[in-house]
Each structure stands twice: as C-alpha cells, then as structure tokens.
BAFI-3210 file (N, C-alpha, C; in Angstrom, 3 decimals, decimal comma, padded with zeros to 6 digits):
// residues 288
n [1|2|3|4|5|6|7|8|9|10|11|12|13|14|15|16|17|18|19|20|21|22|23|24|25|26|27|28|29|30|31|32|33|34|35|36|37|38|39|40|41|42|43|44|45|46|47|48|49|50|51|52|53|54|55|56|57|58|59|60|61|62|63|64|65|66|67|68|69|70|71|72|73|74|75|76|77|78|79|80|81|82|83|84|85|86|87|88|89|90|91|92|93|94|95|96|97|98|99|100|101|102|103|104|105|106|107|108|109|110|111|112|113|114|115|116|117|118|119|120|121|122|123|124|125|126|127|128|129|130|131|132|133|134|135|136|137|138|139|140|141|142|143|144|145|146|147|148|149|150|151|152|153|154|155|156|157|158|159|160|161|162|163|164|165|166|167|168|169|170|171|172|173|174|175|176|177|178|179|180|181|182|183|184|185|186|187|188|189|190|191|192|193|194|195|196|197|198|199|200|201|202|203|204|205|206|207|208|209|210|211|212|213|214|215|216|217|218|219|220|221|222|223|224|225|226|227|228|229|230|231|232|233|234|235|236|237|238|239|240|241|242|243|244|245|246|247|248|249|250|251|252|253|254|255|256|257|258|259|260|261|262|263|264|265|266|267|268|269|270|271|272|273|274|275|276|277|278|279|280|281|282|283|284|285|286|287|288]
n.u [055,153|053,356|050,125|050,408|052,514|051,271|049,245|050,849|051,958|049,728|049,273|051,530|051,337|048,951|049,102|051,130|049,970|047,776|049,228|050,619|048,488|047,693|050,040|050,376|048,066|048,374|050,743|049,829|048,015|049,738|051,221|049,265|048,851|051,400|051,867|049,763|047,364|044,069|041,426|038,721|038,307|036,450|035,105|037,173|037,726|035,303|035,519|037,576|036,343|034,257|035,833|037,088|034,829|033,828|036,035|036,330|033,909|034,092|036,429|035,606|033,506|034,888|036,611|034,919|031,997|032,372|034,808|034,067|032,108|033,659|035,448|033,706|032,850|035,300|035,715|034,270|035,653|036,696|039,222|042,619|045,019|046,743|049,361|050,968|052,954|051,501|048,925|048,508|048,626|046,415|044,404|044,560|043,867|041,254|040,027|040,238|038,601|036,110|035,915|035,464|032,951|031,309|031,608|030,534|027,913|027,178|026,850|024,734|022,531|020,161|019,820|022,283|023,831|023,066|024,625|027,229|027,404|028,312|031,065|031,429|030,602|032,153|033,235|035,713|038,901|040,958|043,201|041,611|039,169|039,541|039,404|036,876|033,979|031,157|029,475|028,098|029,362|030,843|028,838|027,515|029,350|030,709|029,152|029,685|032,201|032,280|032,272|034,791|036,704|035,950|037,557|039,782|041,265|042,624|040,875|042,339|044,393|042,854|041,863|044,214|045,086|042,887|043,147|045,582|044,736|042,820|044,415|046,077|044,122|043,570|045,858|045,642|043,828|044,258|045,208|047,686|049,362|049,476|049,555|050,635|053,353|052,472|052,332|051,709|049,362|047,725|047,216|046,920|044,809|044,887|045,723|044,737|042,793|041,048|040,184|038,416|036,387|035,268|034,158|031,502|031,078|029,249|029,994|031,699|030,406|029,673|031,808|034,986|035,430|037,344|039,595|042,329|043,471|042,867|041,927|039,525|037,599|038,273|037,737|034,972|033,793|033,621|035,492|036,934|039,150|040,892|040,099|039,152|038,907|037,976|034,859|033,759|031,720|028,226|025,536|023,052|021,855|023,490|024,932|026,735|028,125|027,659|028,018|026,119|024,143|025,631|025,934|023,337|021,685|020,864|019,395|017,269|016,131|015,372|013,364|011,494|010,777|009,728|007,461|005,944|005,311|003,249|002,575|003,300|005,311|006,613|007,570|009,386|011,202|012,241|013,902|015,632|016,181|018,092|020,064|018,399|016,235|012,895|009,314|007,927|006,430|002,914|001,293|000,128|-002,550|-003,720|-003,965|-006,199]
n.v [-125,643|-127,315|-128,513|-128,999|-127,277|-124,817|-124,854|-124,824|-122,329|-120,732|-121,232|-120,017|-117,370|-116,240|-115,679|-113,743|-111,665|-110,893|-110,157|-108,009|-106,216|-105,689|-104,505|-102,143|-100,704|-100,302|-098,790|-096,526|-095,550|-094,927|-092,925|-090,940|-090,389|-089,523|-087,284|-085,806|-085,701|-084,855|-087,165|-089,478|-091,455|-093,365|-094,012|-095,077|-097,313|-098,668|-099,268|-101,176|-103,209|-103,871|-104,818|-107,087|-108,655|-108,883|-110,015|-112,298|-113,787|-114,051|-115,606|-118,040|-118,762|-118,919|-121,054|-123,168|-123,364|-121,755|-122,708|-125,319|-124,893|-123,617|-125,694|-127,579|-126,222|-126,055|-128,679|-128,825|-127,420|-125,585|-125,482|-126,650|-125,378|-125,399|-124,413|-122,523|-119,540|-117,567|-118,235|-117,292|-114,559|-114,300|-115,015|-112,880|-110,692|-111,350|-111,471|-108,777|-107,568|-108,679|-107,641|-104,952|-105,185|-106,359|-104,485|-102,173|-103,060|-103,231|-100,609|-099,877|-101,467|-101,640|-103,556|-104,852|-102,628|-102,136|-103,886|-103,138|-100,454|-100,247|-100,142|-097,625|-095,909|-094,455|-091,228|-090,422|-091,087|-093,618|-096,294|-097,854|-097,427|-098,866|-101,544|-101,677|-103,348|-105,387|-108,045|-109,573|-109,284|-111,172|-112,799|-111,112|-110,633|-112,986|-114,584|-113,310|-114,139|-116,869|-118,365|-118,356|-120,558|-122,097|-121,346|-122,792|-122,047|-122,800|-123,393|-122,861|-121,239|-119,056|-118,164|-117,371|-115,244|-113,593|-112,884|-111,428|-109,359|-108,069|-107,047|-105,323|-103,522|-102,523|-100,975|-098,608|-097,024|-094,298|-090,992|-090,025|-090,411|-088,468|-088,099|-090,430|-090,965|-089,854|-091,864|-094,154|-093,365|-093,326|-095,949|-097,617|-098,271|-095,876|-094,155|-091,534|-091,813|-093,573|-092,195|-090,439|-092,223|-092,793|-090,420|-088,010|-085,797|-084,102|-084,603|-086,692|-088,951|-092,417|-093,207|-094,349|-097,286|-099,280|-101,991|-102,892|-102,071|-099,037|-099,014|-100,178|-098,417|-096,154|-097,173|-097,735|-095,333|-094,368|-092,970|-090,426|-087,810|-086,773|-083,663|-081,732|-081,147|-084,059|-085,092|-087,246|-090,177|-091,094|-090,381|-090,104|-088,976|-090,402|-091,567|-093,344|-095,200|-097,756|-101,191|-103,087|-101,403|-100,178|-102,301|-102,974|-100,796|-099,836|-101,979|-101,880|-099,477|-100,145|-102,047|-100,411|-098,746|-100,611|-101,502|-099,211|-099,002|-098,451|-100,315|-103,590|-103,510|-101,137|-101,839|-103,832|-102,311|-100,711|-102,535|-103,718|-101,688|-098,671|-097,214|-094,741|-094,544|-093,497|-093,519|-092,140|-088,898|-088,317|-086,719|-083,352|-082,871|-085,308|-085,752|-084,944]
n.w [013,037|015,541|016,774|019,490|020,095|019,638|021,578|023,850|023,500|023,898|026,610|027,630|026,780|027,814|030,753|030,624|029,151|030,779|033,005|031,905|031,470|034,138|035,197|033,634|034,252|037,011|036,882|035,513|037,408|039,571|038,355|038,070|040,765|041,686|040,061|040,801|039,325|038,527|039,033|038,662|041,088|041,987|039,631|038,102|039,668|039,364|036,645|036,706|038,202|036,445|034,360|035,498|035,890|033,234|031,764|033,267|032,891|030,104|029,871|031,018|029,280|026,807|027,344|027,515|026,280|023,925|022,859|022,277|020,280|018,309|017,751|016,660|014,343|013,076|012,371|010,066|008,184|005,242|004,153|004,426|006,290|008,384|010,639|009,458|008,804|007,441|008,030|010,587|010,076|008,359|010,168|011,966|010,334|009,495|011,953|012,634|010,710|011,424|013,941|013,341|012,039|014,055|016,086|014,951|014,624|017,290|017,917|016,374|016,753|019,162|021,259|021,309|021,815|024,429|025,797|025,013|025,749|028,313|028,180|027,143|029,090|030,888|031,942|031,444|029,891|029,916|030,893|032,554|031,443|029,164|030,031|031,013|030,803|029,728|031,437|029,684|027,317|025,753|024,751|023,050|021,061|020,207|018,311|015,852|015,197|015,130|012,783|011,694|011,900|009,686|007,620|007,953|010,073|013,114|016,199|018,616|017,690|016,877|019,388|020,665|019,028|019,380|022,071|021,988|020,393|022,019|024,074|022,731|022,110|024,672|025,119|023,598|024,895|026,092|027,134|027,325|025,172|022,394|019,398|016,942|014,574|011,277|009,135|010,661|011,941|009,738|009,170|011,450|014,328|016,756|019,873|019,406|017,280|018,534|020,753|019,586|018,908|021,393|022,119|022,655|021,204|018,686|015,867|016,160|017,034|016,820|015,105|013,762|014,256|014,211|015,220|015,205|012,766|011,048|008,576|007,613|008,537|007,048|004,540|004,605|005,188|007,835|009,237|011,199|011,878|014,882|015,940|017,680|021,257|023,069|024,436|026,862|027,606|027,840|025,541|026,731|029,942|032,201|035,151|037,442|040,171|040,688|040,294|039,355|038,258|036,240|034,517|033,679|033,046|030,491|029,471|031,221|030,426|027,829|028,346|029,631|027,471|025,663|027,047|026,916|024,281|021,393|019,530|018,167|016,257|016,898|019,415|018,729|017,267|019,293|020,473|018,504|016,789|016,022|018,685|020,609|018,963|018,226|017,910|014,883|014,860|014,777|011,986|012,409|011,595|011,933|014,578|015,841]
ca.u [054,536|052,305|049,055|050,963|053,283|050,327|048,613|051,836|052,065|048,576|049,517|052,594|050,955|047,835|049,507|051,921|049,067|047,057|050,230|050,849|047,345|047,761|051,191|050,192|047,023|049,011|051,676|049,028|047,478|050,839|051,546|048,236|049,060|052,657|051,721|048,572|046,431|042,686|040,863|037,538|038,775|035,338|034,824|038,267|037,522|034,193|036,046|038,325|035,366|033,607|036,811|037,221|033,595|033,751|037,079|036,070|032,856|034,615|037,365|034,844|032,781|035,857|037,187|033,882|031,025|032,922|035,803|033,335|031,496|034,748|035,968|032,726|032,938|036,587|035,557|033,627|036,463|036,807|040,625|043,640|046,141|047,668|049,861|051,991|053,013|050,456|047,656|048,407|048,309|045,026|043,563|044,555|043,132|039,829|039,590|040,104|037,408|034,920|035,824|034,798|031,540|030,598|031,644|029,555|026,591|026,902|026,447|023,576|021,423|020,071|020,022|023,735|024,335|022,822|025,809|028,472|027,434|029,095|032,426|031,424|029,919|033,071|033,387|037,153|039,474|042,242|043,298|040,466|038,096|039,838|038,971|035,479|033,161|029,943|029,502|027,456|030,089|031,222|027,639|027,150|030,363|031,187|028,494|030,281|033,503|032,190|032,444|036,171|037,390|035,640|038,680|040,916|041,961|042,391|040,281|043,334|045,028|041,924|041,779|045,466|045,035|041,850|043,725|046,534|043,922|042,198|045,389|046,450|043,034|043,756|046,985|045,339|042,903|045,074|045,375|049,096|049,925|048,617|049,506|051,783|053,745|051,349|052,158|051,047|047,993|046,973|046,974|046,580|043,994|045,820|045,000|044,028|041,585|040,088|039,546|037,270|035,321|034,634|033,649|030,102|031,001|028,285|030,508|032,528|029,583|029,563|032,873|036,245|035,106|038,411|040,224|043,784|043,726|041,842|041,673|038,119|036,870|038,522|037,094|033,510|033,319|033,338|036,689|037,035|040,358|040,721|040,309|038,791|038,946|036,910|034,013|033,486|030,534|027,077|024,683|022,003|022,358|023,647|026,168|026,592|029,304|027,144|028,380|024,903|023,510|026,473|025,751|021,962|020,825|020,247|018,358|016,120|015,498|014,708|012,136|010,560|010,273|008,903|006,166|005,183|005,110|001,853|002,364|004,348|006,424|007,363|008,266|010,542|012,165|012,913|014,887|016,628|016,468|019,277|019,898|017,796|015,069|011,576|008,316|007,690|005,243|001,788|001,027|-000,773|-003,938|-004,259|-003,968|-007,472]
ca.v [-125,545|-128,305|-128,119|-128,984|-126,034|-123,706|-124,916|-124,360|-120,886|-120,118|-121,315|-119,065|-115,993|-115,738|-114,966|-112,564|-110,595|-110,398|-109,463|-106,724|-105,355|-105,286|-103,621|-100,821|-099,988|-099,859|-097,720|-095,335|-095,057|-094,310|-091,684|-089,981|-090,011|-088,773|-085,989|-085,153|-085,475|-085,111|-088,387|-089,978|-092,727|-094,323|-094,461|-095,971|-098,567|-099,339|-099,827|-102,401|-104,234|-104,312|-105,594|-108,400|-109,394|-109,192|-110,969|-113,568|-114,508|-114,394|-116,719|-119,275|-119,103|-119,338|-122,353|-124,214|-123,342|-121,186|-123,628|-126,447|-124,445|-123,401|-127,008|-128,199|-125,514|-126,421|-130,008|-128,639|-126,400|-125,670|-125,506|-127,153|-124,431|-125,693|-123,315|-121,779|-118,146|-116,726|-118,561|-116,348|-113,266|-114,377|-115,008|-111,529|-109,805|-111,698|-111,032|-107,325|-107,270|-109,013|-106,661|-103,779|-105,506|-106,551|-103,224|-101,284|-103,593|-102,906|-099,209|-099,640|-102,310|-101,214|-104,669|-105,025|-101,419|-102,279|-104,583|-102,404|-099,111|-100,296|-099,731|-096,201|-095,152|-093,618|-089,847|-090,203|-092,010|-094,133|-097,745|-098,499|-097,407|-099,945|-102,852|-101,575|-104,099|-106,035|-109,484|-110,209|-108,903|-112,317|-113,320|-110,165|-110,581|-114,284|-115,063|-112,721|-114,764|-118,325|-118,995|-118,210|-121,837|-122,656|-121,014|-123,652|-121,460|-123,659|-122,650|-122,376|-120,096|-117,941|-117,660|-116,661|-113,964|-112,784|-112,322|-110,392|-108,277|-107,341|-106,303|-104,170|-102,574|-101,867|-100,044|-097,304|-096,262|-093,381|-089,617|-089,664|-090,394|-087,595|-088,608|-091,175|-090,485|-089,906|-093,160|-095,081|-092,872|-093,612|-097,386|-098,281|-097,634|-095,246|-093,428|-090,390|-092,219|-094,237|-091,173|-089,967|-093,220|-092,722|-089,069|-087,724|-084,614|-084,470|-085,193|-087,851|-090,081|-093,586|-093,197|-095,001|-098,563|-100,254|-102,601|-102,836|-101,225|-098,033|-099,109|-100,461|-097,161|-095,306|-097,813|-097,712|-093,985|-094,106|-092,417|-088,990|-087,521|-085,992|-082,249|-080,897|-081,941|-085,058|-085,160|-088,674|-090,627|-091,499|-089,263|-089,923|-088,507|-091,527|-091,568|-094,157|-095,987|-099,064|-102,192|-103,656|-100,387|-099,999|-103,444|-103,245|-099,609|-099,708|-103,014|-101,357|-098,461|-100,846|-102,634|-099,297|-098,295|-101,676|-101,484|-098,020|-099,009|-098,468|-101,417|-104,608|-103,063|-100,154|-102,568|-104,487|-101,262|-100,305|-103,562|-103,970|-100,468|-097,965|-096,528|-093,422|-094,554|-093,246|-093,540|-090,844|-088,197|-088,259|-085,377|-082,558|-082,987|-086,618|-085,870|-084,447]
ca.w [014,365|015,734|017,674|020,848|020,222|019,715|022,889|024,814|023,297|024,560|028,046|027,971|026,454|028,619|031,975|030,272|028,739|031,948|033,806|031,248|031,755|035,535|035,405|033,029|035,007|038,255|036,534|035,211|038,674|040,307|037,663|038,460|042,161|041,807|039,379|041,362|038,218|038,960|038,467|039,344|041,642|042,037|038,271|037,720|040,395|038,692|035,401|037,027|038,587|035,208|033,617|036,134|035,602|031,810|031,380|033,956|032,163|028,786|030,021|031,253|028,053|025,797|027,690|027,524|025,186|022,691|022,311|021,696|019,025|017,345|017,367|015,764|013,068|012,465|011,772|008,764|007,496|003,793|003,737|005,352|006,231|009,469|011,469|008,717|009,252|006,851|008,680|011,704|009,484|007,914|011,358|012,514|009,435|009,553|013,272|012,603|009,925|012,192|015,025|012,779|011,783|015,324|016,823|014,328|014,958|018,691|017,971|015,513|017,208|020,558|022,179|021,430|022,470|025,859|026,304|024,712|026,340|029,556|027,831|026,815|030,132|031,667|031,491|031,309|028,911|030,371|030,777|033,209|030,445|028,231|030,540|031,444|029,856|030,211|031,672|028,531|026,113|024,928|024,087|021,996|020,009|019,713|017,086|014,667|014,959|015,234|011,467|011,228|011,666|008,368|006,735|008,289|011,221|014,273|017,315|019,569|017,027|016,960|020,749|020,945|018,309|020,011|023,301|021,585|019,862|023,115|024,858|021,920|022,300|025,964|025,087|023,002|025,731|026,880|026,683|027,456|023,813|021,600|018,020|016,437|013,237|010,343|008,459|011,580|012,117|008,518|009,023|012,704|015,357|017,688|020,920|018,837|016,557|019,409|021,579|018,803|019,000|022,709|022,364|022,326|020,341|017,644|014,630|016,501|017,475|015,944|014,117|014,140|014,886|014,026|016,383|015,043|011,602|010,796|007,140|007,330|008,731|005,877|003,393|004,715|005,451|009,249|009,868|011,463|012,661|016,104|015,609|018,818|022,491|023,175|025,625|026,977|028,319|027,032|025,133|027,725|031,225|033,135|035,929|038,644|040,546|041,066|039,290|038,762|037,423|035,056|033,635|033,224|032,934|029,168|029,383|031,950|029,579|026,723|028,873|029,834|026,169|025,095|027,750|026,524|022,826|020,948|018,596|018,200|015,425|017,672|020,470|018,104|016,928|020,520|020,826|017,456|016,047|016,503|019,973|020,488|018,070|018,785|016,834|014,232|015,348|013,851|011,444|013,258|011,189|012,319|016,023|016,394]
c.u [053,369|051,220|049,558|051,764|052,357|049,630|049,564|052,015|050,913|048,760|050,554|052,136|049,922|048,278|050,345|051,023|048,302|048,006|050,531|049,722|047,381|048,870|050,925|049,100|047,580|049,959|050,936|048,481|048,557|051,235|050,547|048,487|050,287|052,531|050,498|047,575|045,011|042,125|039,653|037,869|037,670|035,021|035,917|038,121|036,384|034,662|036,793|037,375|034,652|034,543|036,985|036,004|033,550|034,774|036,870|035,035|033,375|035,568|036,658|034,142|033,739|036,389|036,187|033,040|031,653|033,929|035,134|032,698|032,561|035,309|035,016|032,761|034,209|036,517|034,934|034,377|036,563|038,249|041,497|044,842|047,124|048,073|051,007|051,897|051,873|049,070|047,425|048,024|046,851|044,074|043,452|043,711|041,635|039,249|039,344|038,858|036,151|034,788|035,097|033,299|030,766|030,532|030,613|028,137|026,211|026,507|025,147|022,359|021,305|020,301|021,512|024,371|024,132|023,973|027,043|028,550|028,160|030,503|032,517|030,948|030,838|033,153|034,849|037,687|040,864|042,205|042,160|039,215|038,282|039,356|037,507|034,592|031,980|030,168|028,914|028,215|030,412|030,024|027,201|028,109|030,726|030,475|029,095|031,582|033,416|032,458|033,913|036,904|037,034|036,778|039,872|041,738|041,608|041,829|041,295|044,094|044,128|041,904|043,049|045,441|044,013|042,363|044,706|045,793|043,364|043,209|046,046|045,384|043,124|044,771|046,618|044,228|043,714|045,076|046,830|049,774|048,987|048,479|050,778|052,198|052,645|051,217|051,458|049,597|047,114|046,535|046,409|045,513|044,960|045,036|044,191|042,733|040,571|039,475|038,305|036,097|034,564|033,963|032,178|029,969|030,154|028,885|031,499|031,694|029,506|030,568|034,073|036,015|036,273|039,012|041,733|044,162|042,560|041,388|040,195|037,258|037,054|037,790|035,579|032,962|032,982|034,569|036,581|038,306|040,013|041,079|039,996|038,809|037,735|036,173|033,511|032,207|029,461|026,257|023,562|022,649|022,391|024,969|025,926|027,916|028,906|027,398|027,146|024,246|024,307|026,227|024,360|021,140|020,155|019,203|017,090|015,374|014,785|013,367|011,077|009,945|009,374|007,518|005,304|004,845|003,621|001,545|003,517|005,556|007,271|008,164|009,520|011,620|012,923|014,026|015,994|016,906|017,701|019,032|019,337|016,584|013,801|010,581|008,168|006,421|004,151|001,679|-000,021|-002,239|-004,562|-004,363|-005,272|-008,454]
c.v [-126,525|-127,765|-128,052|-127,709|-124,838|-123,681|-124,453|-122,851|-120,166|-120,129|-120,294|-117,619|-115,434|-115,038|-113,732|-111,393|-110,022|-109,674|-108,087|-105,745|-104,827|-104,258|-102,224|-100,028|-099,479|-098,692|-096,422|-094,717|-094,336|-092,981|-090,588|-089,463|-089,113|-087,386|-085,207|-084,765|-085,777|-086,360|-088,790|-091,388|-093,772|-094,868|-095,399|-097,334|-099,368|-099,970|-101,127|-103,523|-104,783|-105,181|-106,992|-109,267|-109,827|-110,223|-112,321|-114,405|-114,946|-115,584|-118,043|-119,714|-119,590|-120,738|-123,488|-124,164|-122,868|-122,127|-124,832|-126,084|-124,259|-124,731|-127,707|-127,536|-125,915|-127,798|-129,928|-127,610|-126,678|-125,892|-126,116|-126,217|-124,619|-124,448|-122,576|-120,301|-117,301|-117,068|-117,625|-114,958|-113,224|-114,289|-113,595|-110,589|-110,083|-111,268|-109,523|-106,902|-107,535|-108,129|-105,418|-104,034|-105,613|-105,253|-102,243|-101,749|-103,236|-101,439|-098,946|-100,477|-102,134|-102,345|-104,941|-103,810|-101,496|-103,015|-103,690|-101,057|-099,085|-099,762|-098,232|-095,316|-094,273|-092,215|-089,429|-091,269|-092,413|-095,658|-098,467|-098,422|-098,568|-101,305|-102,844|-102,266|-104,762|-107,517|-110,243|-109,954|-110,063|-112,879|-112,409|-110,210|-111,932|-114,773|-114,496|-113,442|-116,290|-119,043|-119,080|-119,548|-122,505|-122,398|-121,922|-123,120|-122,246|-122,832|-122,097|-121,182|-118,868|-117,338|-116,911|-115,282|-113,047|-112,141|-111,198|-109,146|-107,418|-106,516|-105,196|-103,090|-101,844|-100,738|-098,686|-096,546|-095,344|-091,988|-089,164|-089,563|-089,571|-088,106|-089,376|-090,583|-090,753|-091,228|-094,196|-094,665|-093,235|-095,066|-098,022|-097,520|-097,145|-094,596|-092,258|-090,818|-092,882|-093,273|-090,631|-090,937|-093,116|-091,385|-088,946|-086,375|-084,973|-085,124|-086,328|-089,113|-091,156|-093,539|-093,991|-096,306|-099,549|-100,777|-102,543|-101,910|-100,262|-098,076|-099,319|-099,220|-096,233|-095,853|-097,640|-096,360|-093,675|-093,574|-090,906|-088,761|-086,716|-084,539|-081,313|-081,755|-082,854|-084,928|-086,596|-088,964|-091,094|-090,269|-089,027|-089,554|-089,678|-091,378|-092,338|-094,856|-097,409|-100,079|-102,757|-102,652|-100,156|-101,099|-103,495|-102,004|-099,482|-100,797|-102,544|-100,316|-099,087|-101,416|-101,566|-098,854|-099,342|-101,678|-100,299|-097,998|-099,127|-099,608|-102,401|-104,157|-102,024|-100,835|-103,242|-103,465|-100,771|-101,287|-103,665|-102,765|-099,786|-097,342|-095,124|-093,386|-094,234|-093,210|-092,173|-090,212|-088,220|-086,851|-084,652|-082,767|-084,321|-086,775|-085,413|-085,594]
c.w [014,462|016,673|019,110|021,101|020,403|021,076|023,979|024,726|023,999|026,073|028,499|027,816|027,424|029,902|031,699|029,911|029,928|032,899|033,244|031,568|033,180|035,766|034,847|033,750|036,332|037,974|036,233|036,488|039,479|039,674|038,030|039,880|042,299|041,203|039,854|040,255|038,699|038,275|039,300|039,849|041,639|040,645|037,775|038,395|039,755|037,389|035,632|037,414|037,350|034,379|034,179|035,838|034,143|031,368|032,051|033,229|030,799|028,863|030,203|029,976|026,972|026,077|027,610|026,253|023,879|022,056|021,668|020,368|017,954|016,843|016,401|014,387|012,330|011,803|010,378|007,912|006,002|003,334|004,833|005,275|007,382|010,248|010,786|009,078|008,707|007,398|009,871|011,185|009,029|009,101|011,929|011,649|009,468|010,895|013,289|011,823|010,738|013,433|014,530|012,623|013,097|016,115|016,259|014,655|016,389|018,873|017,212|015,881|018,718|021,551|022,386|022,099|023,982|026,537|026,182|025,423|027,677|029,296|027,577|027,966|030,970|031,071|031,465|030,362|029,379|030,320|031,498|032,343|029,478|028,704|030,967|030,413|030,525|030,456|030,489|027,228|025,189|024,173|022,935|020,822|019,406|018,458|015,801|014,263|014,786|013,913|011,036|011,042|010,340|007,379|006,966|009,442|012,476|015,431|018,313|018,988|017,133|018,354|021,150|020,297|018,948|021,297|022,965|021,121|020,989|023,902|024,046|022,079|023,626|025,852|024,509|023,740|026,655|026,269|026,806|026,095|022,939|020,167|017,711|015,098|012,212|009,587|009,341|011,817|010,916|008,429|010,289|013,483|016,435|018,824|020,374|018,160|017,475|020,420|020,889|018,958|020,323|022,981|021,983|021,624|019,128|016,404|014,889|016,755|016,391|014,795|014,667|014,920|014,921|015,308|016,338|013,891|011,406|009,342|006,837|007,556|007,541|004,657|003,423|005,172|006,895|009,974|010,020|012,277|013,913|015,822|016,762|020,069|022,616|024,502|025,727|027,758|027,359|026,649|026,146|029,065|032,203|033,858|037,212|038,913|040,929|039,954|038,596|037,823|036,146|034,030|033,002|032,881|031,568|028,923|030,091|031,118|028,382|027,188|029,116|028,510|025,528|025,746|027,324|025,038|022,477|019,978|018,724|017,397|016,144|018,780|019,913|017,765|018,153|020,896|019,787|016,570|016,592|017,872|019,762|019,581|018,857|017,636|016,191|014,768|014,293|013,279|012,269|012,907|011,572|013,821|016,658|016,621]
res [x|x|x|x|x|x|x|x|x|x|x|x|x|x|x|x|x|x|x|x|x|x|x|x|x|x|x|x|x|x|x|x|x|x|x|x|x|x|x|x|x|x|x|x|x|x|x|x|x|x|x|x|x|x|x|x|x|x|x|x|x|x|x|x|x|x|x|x|x|x|x|x|x|x|x|x|x|x|x|x|x|x|x|x|x|x|x|x|x|x|x|x|x|x|x|x|x|x|x|x|x|x|x|x|x|x|x|x|x|x|x|x|x|x|x|x|x|x|x|x|x|x|x|x|x|x|x|x|x|x|x|x|x|x|x|x|x|x|x|x|x|x|x|x|x|x|x|x|x|x|x|x|x|x|x|x|x|x|x|x|x|x|x|x|x|x|x|x|x|x|x|x|x|x|x|x|x|x|x|x|x|x|x|x|x|x|x|x|x|x|x|x|x|x|x|x|x|x|x|x|x|x|x|x|x|x|x|x|x|x|x|x|x|x|x|x|x|x|x|x|x|x|x|x|x|x|x|x|x|x|x|x|x|x|x|x|x|x|x|x|x|x|x|x|x|x|x|x|x|x|x|x|x|x|x|x|x|x|x|x|x|x|x|x|x|x|x|x|x|x|x|x|x|x|x|x|x|x|x|x|x|x|x|x|x|x|x|x]
***
C-alpha cells in the first residue's frame, strides 16, 4: 500500500463514518418515537449541537495545524515501517494506550476536566451523549498523540485510525445493548463497561477509561464491572440546555475558585489539581 492509496482510503472512509454516525442517531431517535420511550429532547438536541461544534473544530485543526505538526514529527521518525499490515495494528494499539492516558488525565487535571466534562454532562446515556463534546476537545487531547509519528507511523495513517477509533467509541454509548458475551466483555470496551464510566454512582466514578480495549483498565486497576443501575450526569449540580453554558461552565467555576484563593499555590491547585479539590482546613487551634 502506497501513500496515495492511504490518502484515497481516508477520502473514502471519512464520509462513510460521518454517514454512519448520522444514520444511527436518526435510527435511535425514530426508535424512541415509535416505542414512546421517555427522552429529554432538549438535552439530546444539545448533544448534537455540541457534537457538530466539537467535530467541526477538530476537523479544521486536524486538516491544518495538527497535520503540520504530525508531518514535522514524522520527519524525525526513529523507524521506517511504511504501510505494512502490522503498522496499522501498531497504530491502533498505541492510539488506544494514549486514549487511556489522555482520558485519565482529563479526569484528574481540572483544567482538562473543564473541557471533557461537556461529554459527561448529559443525564442520559445514548448516542447523542457519544457525540456530545467540547469545541476545545482537540486541544486537550492532541498533545498526548503528537509523538506517535516518531515510531514511523505516517500522519495520514494516524488520522484514519483516529477516525475509526472515535466512531467505535460512538457505538458503545447505548443502553439498548446490555452485555456482550463474556470473552468480549473481558477484552473490549463495551456498552456495559462504558456506562460505568459515565455514571456518578460513588464506586463507579473515575473508572473504565478505555477506548477500544478494557485491558489497560484491568492492568492499571481502574476497571469496575457494571453491577447496579447507573446514574448519569455530573457530580456537581449543573443542568442547562444552553450551548455556551455547556461549553464553559467549568471554566467559569475554575475562575471563581482562583479569584477566591488565599495563595498562589492554592490558585494553581484549583487549575491543575483534581476536580473537586479544595484547600485543607486549618486545625481548630490555629483558627483563633
């Protein structure tokens, strides 16, 4: 396979994937209507608006700045692997590892969480939750992937795999599929394991970060099986149908906390510390 073949593959795959996303969301909506399943229409609509915004910005950034950075990194690659079959496999596995790393970072660093929390803000779990994202999402995640061409993985190959990865991720945002056969549940990220990730049940929070394989969660101790009904949304009391508010509410809260900080170190912690961080209370005897 030559570079021209790969570029043609990208041209062919992209509209198919976006078409797939549109068809399955429409099909899910029609199913809800026909079966008269209760749904928050305004929230689903907000999810679609967020998706259009997020994918739109990501597409522009990938086609311009990101592609240029990836191409520059590729010029300094350590290996020559071309487009052999195992290069695609390597690209997928490395992408999956970095998805785990970046996803976990987005839950553990508040500034990144301010971007990622848009995806978690729905109080329902369906395909519109899958596309609900931030306009800044690509800026929060791309730095984790930018080094990959050093392995000899061509930038166009990376972008194709990244698109496939995202649309697989869309597919498991559903409650229609309860559990897959156990051998698949043991290896793959499935609707069951990803429902846990979106839940705010106390022992589900910040678990199951995987993108395609659940192996890294099992390896690093962040896997929890689905055992009780999931409650979705954010831990804080936020609910809005406004697109702007959905995109910026956590940044606004960070700014409020930074302004109220008693020291520079506390201000920094409010930005880069874990979500929900607050200064330790002074001992009672020192408060007089």
